[in-house]
SEDO-901981 format. One record per residue (C-alpha): residue number from 1; x, y, z; residue in one letter. Coordinates in pm, 1 decimal. Each point is the difference from the previous one (the first is absolute). Layout:
BEGIN
num,px,py,pz,residuo
NUM,X,Y,Z,a
...
// end
This chain:
BEGIN
num,px,py,pz,residuo
1,977.0,-431.4,841.0,m
2,-372.3,-37.9,-76.0,a
3,-114.9,-309.1,-182.4,q
4,-255.4,-13.2,-278.0,a
5,-321.9,-183.2,81.6,p
6,31.7,-372.8,-70.1,r
7,-247.9,-173.9,-224.6,y
8,41.7,-326.0,-186.6,t
9,-296.7,-112.3,-207.5,p
10,-124.8,-356.5,9.4,n
11,-16.6,-194.8,-326.3,p
12,-306.1,79.6,-210.8,v
13,-252.7,-284.1,15.1,p
14,-57.9,-195.4,-319.9,s
15,-372.7,-31.5,65.3,n
16,-179.6,323.7,-102.9,p
17,-261.6,-60.6,269.8,e
18,272.6,48.2,263.8,d
19,97.7,346.0,-128.8,l
20,-242.9,209.2,211.6,p
21,127.7,-157.0,323.0,r
22,362.2,29.8,-120.0,y
23,-41.9,369.6,-83.2,i
24,-165.4,70.5,335.2,f
25,280.3,-175.7,190.5,e
26,273.1,176.2,-199.4,e
27,-158.4,341.2,54.3,l
28,-22.7,-74.2,371.9,t
29,370.4,-92.3,3.8,k
30,87.5,320.5,-186.6,l
31,-197.0,207.5,247.2,q
32,188.9,-160.0,287.7,g
33,336.2,58.9,-167.6,a
34,-78.2,366.3,-58.4,l
35,-113.7,50.9,358.9,q
36,313.7,-162.7,148.1,e
37,205.1,317.1,-15.7,n
38,-198.1,305.1,103.4,a
39,314.5,215.9,-3.5,t
40,88.8,182.9,-319.0,t
41,364.6,-21.0,-97.9,f
42,162.6,287.5,-190.4,i
43,343.0,-82.8,-137.0,e
44,272.3,262.1,57.0,v
45,110.1,146.0,-334.3,k
46,347.5,136.9,-58.7,n
47,-81.8,106.8,-357.5,v
48,-295.8,207.2,-116.7,e
49,-252.0,-219.5,-183.9,p
50,25.9,41.5,-378.3,s
51,-374.0,68.8,-31.2,k
52,-212.7,178.7,253.4,k
53,-367.0,89.5,3.2,k
54,-234.1,186.5,229.5,q
55,-69.0,-204.1,312.7,g
56,320.4,-206.2,-6.0,d
57,150.3,-60.0,343.7,i
58,372.9,-64.3,44.7,v
59,244.3,-32.7,286.7,y
60,313.7,198.7,-90.4,a
61,328.0,-89.4,169.7,d
62,92.1,369.0,35.7,g
63,348.6,-29.7,-146.2,s
64,1.9,-128.1,-358.6,d
65,-373.7,67.6,-40.3,f
66,-81.2,317.8,189.6,n
67,-303.8,181.4,-144.5,p
68,20.8,371.8,63.7,g
69,290.0,-51.1,243.2,s
70,-252.3,-83.4,272.5,a
71,185.8,-312.5,111.8,g
72,-102.6,-359.5,62.7,e
73,-371.8,-63.0,14.1,g
74,-323.2,-92.1,-168.2,i
75,-115.5,222.1,-284.2,y
76,-301.6,12.2,-228.2,f
77,-27.5,151.8,-347.0,v
78,-248.6,288.7,0.8,n
79,-217.1,130.6,-287.0,a
80,284.5,221.4,-122.2,a
81,228.0,-304.4,-30.4,g
82,218.5,99.9,294.9,n
83,105.0,-211.9,294.4,y
84,-152.3,109.1,331.4,t
85,136.9,-139.1,324.6,k
86,-258.8,-157.3,226.1,l
// end
C-alpha cells in the first residue's frame, strides 16, 4: 500500500531572527517529502462516494461500486455528473 509523504517539523526557534532560516529549511524539507513519491495512489472504493463533483477521479471495485455496470476501473465525473470509465 502507498505511504503518505513523511514530514516532521523541527521545533520553532525562540529567537525571531532565526525564523527566516527556519522557514527556508522547513520548506525545503516539505519539498523533499512531496517529491519522495512520484506515483499517485488511488484507493479502491467499494461504495460510491457520498458527494461527487465534476473532475473527481475514483477507482471502483466493480462489484459493490460499479458505475454504469462497466466493471472495475478508474472513472472520472464528467460535466453532466456521470461517471465515465477511463
